[in-house]
N, C-alpha and C positions, 0 to 999 in steps of 0.2 A: 740715238733716234729724240725723234721729239712728239711730244702731245699734240692731238689732234680736237678741233673743236667741234661737234657735231651740230648742223644748221638751226636754219628759220623756217617758223613754217607762218605761210603767210595765206593769208583768206582767200582763200579761190585759187593760188597757185604757189605750191611748197616746192623749198629752195631745199635741199638737203645736202649738208657736206660728208662723206664718209670717206674712209681710210679705207685702202683696200689688202686686203688679206693677202698673204704673199707666201709661195710654195718657191724652195729652189728644187731644179730637174736638175740632177748629178749622171753623169756620165762614169761608170763603170763598167764599160765595155772593154774588151780585152787590147786596144788599141794603146789605151792607159797606162800598159805595163814600158811603152816608148820611154824614154829618156832625155831630158834638158839637161841640160850643164852637170852630167853626171848622176842625176838622183831621177826617178821612176816620176814620170806625170802623178800619177795617184797620191806619191807620197805630198808631192809639193800640193795637190788640190786640197786631200786630206788639212794639212797644214795650214792654208789660206783660209781655209774653208772653218777651221775650226777656231781663228784668229776673228770671222766673222761675225760668229755664232757668239763668240765669248762677250765680244763688243753690243748686241744685239740688247735692246730696251727689249726686258722680261712680257712688259706691256704687249708689247706689238708682238701681231702674231706670224708664227712662222711654220710651215712646213716641211717636206723633203719626199720626193720621189726619185728614184733612182734605177737604172736600167741596164741590163749586161751582166750583169753580177752575181747571177745564180746557175745558168747553164749557158752551155756554146750554141752558137748557130738558130739559137731559140727567139724567134721576133716579138715575142709573147713576154719576155722576162724584163717586164716592168711591174715593180712593187712599191707602194704607199709605205716607206720606214717611218717616217713621224707626221702624225695627223696634225694639221694645221692648228693653232692655239698657242698658247703662252711659253715662250722658250724657259726649256730646263736645259742651260747649257751643257753640260756634262754630259747628261743621257743623249742630246741630241747629237756631241762628238762622239759619243760611245758606238751610235749608229753607224756613224761613217766610219770610222774606225774599221768597221766590222764588214764595209763593201771590200770585196775582193775582184777584180776585173778579169771576167772571164767569157763574154758573149758579144753580142751584135750594138748596133747602134740603131734602135726602133725610137729616134728623139720626137719624129712628129706624134707617133700615136701615145708618146710619153706627154707632151707636151699637152693634147687634147685631154687626158685623163687628170694633169693637174688642174687645165679649167674646170673638168667637171666636177673634180674633188670639191674646189671653189664655190660651185655653183656660179659660175659665171655670168648665165645667163638672168638671174636675180641681182648680184650684187656684183659691186666693183671688185674684179681679181688681177693680181699679178704675178706673174710665173718669171723665174730668172734660170734662164738654160744658161749651163756651161758645160760644155761640149771641145772635144780635141776631136772633132769629126764630121763628117756629111752622111746624113741618113743611109742606111742599108739595109734598109729593109723594103723598100719601093716606092714608099711613098711621097707625096708632093708636101713639102713642110710650107712650101709657099703659100699655096693654096689652101690648106687646113687653116695658116695664118688668120687669112683673108676671112677665111669662114666663121674664126672663131670673134675675131675682132667686130663680124656684122651681128654676130647673133648676141654676143657679153652687152651687158650693161653698160658697162666701161673695161672690156680685157688687154691690158699691156701686157708684152713680153718682151724682157732686157735680157739682151743676147750677149754671151762671153767664149770665143772661138780661145781656145787653150792651145798654142804650136800649130796653129792652121794659117801656114804660109799662102799654098795655094789661093790665085785671087778668085778661082770659077769654086771653089769651095768656101771660101769667107761670101760670095754673092748667096750662097745657099743658105746660109747661117742670116747670115744681114737682112735678108725678104724678113725674115721673121720677125723682125724688131720693125723692119720697115712697115710690114703690115700692119702693126697692133700700134705704132705710132712709140714703141721701144726704143730705146739704147742699142747700139752695137759695139761691143770693143773685142780688140785682139789684146792677145797676150802671149809673148814670148818666152818667158820666162816667170820665176817666183817673186819677183818686184812686181813686174807690170801686172801679173796676177791679181795680185796686192791690190792693184789701184784702180785694176779695172773692176772687182767685185765692189769695191768699196763704191766706186761711184756708179752700178745701176743700183745696189744696193739703198743710197741716199736717194736716187730718182724714185726708187720703189715706195720710196715712206717720206717723200720733201712733203706735199701738199694733199692736201683731202680730195677726193676727185668729186666735184660738184653735179649733182643731176635735177634734172628739171621734172617734177612731177606732175600732170596734168591731171585731177580730180576725175576720175570715167565712174558712169554706172557702175555696178556689177553686172558681170555676166552672168547668165543662167550656169550653173552647172550641167557640163555635159556627163553619164553616166559612163565608167569606164569599164574597160571588158574585165570579164572573167579572166582569173590563172588559177592554178595547183602546183605545188610540190610538193613531193614525196623522197624521200632520203632515210638511210640510215637515225636513229635517236643520239648513237655516238658514233666517236668518229677519232684514231688516233692523229695524234699534233704530225704538220705536214705532209699529210696523206691525200689522191685524189679522192672527195670523195662524188658518188654517183648521182646527181637527181634528175628525177624525172618528173616534166612538169608537162601542163596544158598551159595555154595564152596564146595572147597572138601574134606569138611567132614571128615580127619584124625581125630581118637581119642584125638592126642595131639593140634590139631588145636586149636584155641578160638577166643572168642568173650569178648575184655577187653575194659572198658572206660578207658579215660585220659583226663587230660588236654590239651588245645588247644597248649600247650608251650612245652609239652613231647614231648619228643621224639618218633621214631618208636622203640619201645621195652619195653618201659618203661608202667607203665599202674595204677590204684589206686584198679583198680577190675576188676575178669573175670571170665567166666565160659569157659569150657571146650566145643568144637562142639560137642563131642559124646555124649551131654545132650540134642541133638535134634534140631529141630526148629519146633516151637519158643522155644528158652531158657530165661533164665532171668540172670541178671548182674543186682547187688546192685549198685543204686545211689548214686553217695558223699555226704559226711554229708555240703559240704558248697556248695551255691548255685553258679550259674555260666554257663557259656558256656564250654561246652567239645564235645569230640568225641568219638563216639563207631569206634572200629576199630576188622576188622580179620585179625588173625592174624595165616598164615602158619607155622607148625613148621617146616617141614623140610628146608624152606628157611627163617624162621624169618621175611618173606615180610607181609608186611600189603597188604594185596589184596583186602579192602572196606573200607571207610571210612563214616561215617554219623554225622552230626555234632548235638547235642543235647543242649535244653537250662533246668538244675538244677533249680527248682525255691526253695524260702523258705517258710514252711509254718509258719504260726505263734501261736505262743505257750502262754498260760496263766495261771496264778495259781488266784485259789481265799478263801481265808483261814480266820480261826479269829486268831485276831494280837496277841491276847493271850490265853493258854490252859492250863488247867492243868496238872501235869507233869504226866506221865505214862495212860492218858488217849487218846480214839481215838479222831482225828479229819479226820474232814469231810473238802476232800479237791476238789471242783468243777474245772476242767482245761478243757483247747480248746489246741488242737495242733495236729499234723500228725496222731496219734492215734497206731505207729506200733506196728507191734507183737515184742516184749519185752521190748519197751518204759516204763517208768516205773516214778514213782514221790515220789521223797527219803525227807528224813529230814536227816538234818546235821548240826553241829556245824558250825556256822560263820566261822570259822577259819581254818575249814575241806578242804582239796587239792578240786577240782574238782575229781571225779568220787567217793569219798571216804561217807560214808553213815552212817547215825546208825541204821533207817527200811527204808522202801523201800515196793512198792507195784504197781502190772504191772497195766499198762492202761486198757487191756481188761478186766478192772471189769467194766469198763464206769465210767461216770461220775456223781454224786462224789462219790469218792475212801474216805474208813475211815481206 
């Protein structure tokens, strides 16, 4: 990766050269369990993405948005896994290794959320989409890509279709790149995926984006609408937070939860205001102090804030130290008991998120 030069300011007309921040949108939908040359596609993607991140210039900003990895059949299963910023390769790869394919392919909304995360309306922004299939949640990726390109300062989406042989499916992915001035590449195996990701990554950081900035008179500030938020002072990790709100209530307004150190426009989870009041927002998986924010989509302004504490819930397991191979194992457990939480058995050398067998905790304790 290369260093960048930040441009010149001339009297009356400024020419600024600014590099675009980059977010990878990563397909962790159930179809990634498919196989290529005897290996699961998710294994190949983890390996190749890990190599890419290991070679990434730590000074170059990089983030990760994933979809389809937490819930089956849920088109809202999109998560900001790594916030954009300087790269810690080991931490980044650990996050990728923990993504287990489960659900659908809401790639259009994932790209939109990645663009919002990068503040694409205000600064150059680049998304690298890696997907093994087409949109499965009813959205129009071609139209949304054109919308993002028109609204953004310099928004670009590069797309890699992994094991996408159907020409119509390729066309849907290609239009995302075409409508934003990005590259589209296909990959049929690990070697081609390695080459395709290298090409789009190089394109993402190859040259600064030049923008012409004409000085304009400062507009009169407009008064923002009022909004309020109300929720419990503390909640358990990864639980649904019930939030009562008042505000404009436009369909694309949303209530988000963010870290106290995250800038406006960044978030961990969110729910659109069209869900009504009260609505629910999923608490982060890590304990700590966070902030609920009511965000007006039209202005991208935070209209209300509420600090909230997310607390850890201790968990424990009790089971025999030695059991017969292939037998049922009775496991006693304590913990938060959230919907879709599960107890699994895995080999000691398996990655976090991998398992041999599992049982959901909603069957009670002990499990068998």
